N, C-alpha and C positions, 0 to 999 in steps of 0.2 A: 551213558551219560554224555550229553552234548556239551559244546563249548560254553554256552551260557551257564549251564548248571555247574560245570567245572569251576568257572570263575567265581560263581557265588559260593560254592562249597569251600573253596580255599581262600576266599577273600582277596582275589587278585585285584589290585587297585586299578584305577582308570588308566594310568599311564601304560599299562601292559594288558589291559582287559579286553572285553568284548568290543567296546567302541573302537579301540585301536586296531583290533583284528579286522573289523569291518572296513576301516579306512584303508588298511593295507590291501585288502581284497579289492576295494574299489580301484586302487592304483593298478593292481594286476589286471583287472578287467579292461581298463583303458589301454594298458600295454598290449593286451591281446588284440584289441581293436586296431591298434596302430602297427601291428606286426608287419614287416615287409612282405611276408608270405603267410598264407593261412597256416595256423598251427593245428596239427592233427587233434581231433576231439579228445582222445585219451590223455594226450600231453597237456592240453588246455585244462582238463579237469584236475590233473595233478598240480598245475600251477595255481589254480584257484584254491585247492585244498591246502597247499603249502602256505600260501599267503594267509589264509584264514587261521591255520593251526600252528604257525611258526613259533608261538610263545607257549603252546599248551604244555610243554615240559621244561619251561625256563628254569634254570638252576637256582635263580633268585627266589623262586616260589616253591620249587620242588627239589630241595637240596638232597633228598634221599635217592633221587633217580640215578641209576648207573650212567656215568658219562658215555655219550654216544647212543644211548637208548632213548626211545620216544614212546613210552607205553600209552600215554594219554592221547597223543595225536593218532597213533596207530589204531587204538581202540575206537576212537570216534569215527575214523574213516571206515573201519571194518563194520561197525554197527550201522553205518549209513549205507552199506552195500557197495562200497567202492571196489572195483576190480583189483585183484592182487598186483597187476602190473602198474596200475595207477597209484596204489598205495606205496609200492616200492619207489616209484619215481618221486612222489611227493615227499617221502621220507628223506630221499637223497637231497632234494632241494632244501628241506628244512635244515639238514645238516650243514648246508652252505650259508645259512643266514647269519649266524652269530658273528658279530664284529670282533669281539674279544678273542674268539677262536680262529677266525678266518682272515680278519683284516679285509683288504681288497684283493686278496690272492685269488687266482683262478686255477683250480686243479686241472691236471692234464686231461682227465677223462671227460671234462665238460668244456674244454677250450674251444671246441668247434660247435658247441650247443649252448648259445647264449641264453636260450629260454630257461635253462636250469638255474640261472642266476636271477631271473626276473623277480621271484619272490624276495630275494635278498635286496635288490635295488628298490623294490616297492616298499619294503620295510625301512630302508635307509631314507626314503623321502620323508617318512614320518619322524626321522631324527634330525631333519633339517627344515628350513622354512620356519614360519611362525609356529606350526604344529610342533616342530622339534624344540624350539625355544620353550614352549609351554610344557611339553612332556618332560624335558630335562628338569625344569623347575618343579613340576609335580612330583617326579620321582625323588628329587633331592629333598623335598618337603616330607614325603612319605617316610624316608629313612632317617631324617634328621641330620643330614650332612651339612657342612658349612657351605655358605654361598660363595665365599672366596677365602683366600689365605694370604698371608703376608707376602708369599713368593709369587702370587698370581700376576701374570703379565699385565701391563697397562699400556697398550699400544696407542699411538697418536694418529696413525694413518692406516688405511686399508692394506697398504703394502706391508706394513709392520705386522698386521694381524696374520697375514698369510705366511710371512717369514717365520713367525713364531710356531706355526703348526708344522713342525718338522717331521720327516719320516722317522727320525730317531725317537722322537717323543711318542709317535704312534706305535712304534715297535715295542717301546717300554710299556705302554698301556696294554698291549696284547700279552706281553710277557707276564705282567702282573695279574692276568686273569680278568682284566677289565676294571681296574681300580683307578679312580682319580681322587686327588686330595680335596677338591672342592668342585662345586658346580661350574664355576667359571673356568677352572683348569680343564674340566671335561670338554670344553669347546676346543681347546688346543690339543688335548690328548686324542680326541676321536672325531667330534662333530665336523670340524672344518676339513679333516682328511676324507671323511666319507662323503662330504658334499660334492667333491670333485674327483671321482674315480676316473680311471682310464676308460674313455668311451668305447674303446675297441672291445671291451668285455661286456658292454651294455647292449649296443646294437638294437636300439628301439627308439623310435622317434618321440614317443610320449615321455618315456623315462628320461631321456637326454634333455628334452625341453624343460621338464620340471626341475631337473638338477641345475640347469642354467639359472633358473629364477630363485631357487631356494637357499642359495648361499648368502644373499643380501641380509636377511634378518639376523643371521648369526654374526655377521660382521658388525651390524648395527649395535647389538648388545655388547660385543667386545669393545667397540669404540666408546660407547656410553660409560662402561666401567672404567676404561682407560682415562677418560676425561675427569671423572669425579671420584673414583675410588669406591663408589657405591654401586651395587647391583641395581639396575633400573627396574625394580619390581612393579612399579606403576605401569611401565610400558609392557611388561610381560603380562600383567593382568588385562591390559587392553587387548592384547593378542588372544588371550584365553577367552575373552568375551565374544570374539568373532568365530570361535571354533564351533 
């Protein structure tokens, strides 16, 4: 069973389905094009496969999967004829993607191999920018979560937005297993933190350039909510129409 069939069979929604996977793969392809040095073909294949299949065993949609195991991604790669070494590398990369599990941390075994984190950063690009705004709203709508809460911050300046996205709040988000009390709180719990990781762990011209640009729409939505106390759904729908 391929990824498209898997998504159809299990009703994976648009926010985490095939279209999202293709966009993450496109980011990974551009990262490979902008690599400071040529990436060995087997490693490049692993990067592409990890980018495409990073959500194939997502616990939100496959709650019965044993933590740390990725039977869907592994099965798809093996059925496609990927070499064992490529499969192993891709699975390691997939294990590094989840924000609720990994945050922005860099395990010691990949500290000198930034390519192993490129699928993570490619996925994080889709959590930021206009795409991230839309995906967050889509997922929130899919699960019926509140758009905001009484305690949701209402910043008046960009400096206040960034000051509210604290390391402590990000740590609590990870400790909770990736839970936010509302869509707008998710911006401060996760999205703003992943928009600006330490570039020493990225080390790719394309990914870093995209990260520089993609924080602005997140800040825009936070400030709009801060000003009115209402989530600017009309603005979010405008962004969705451009995707």
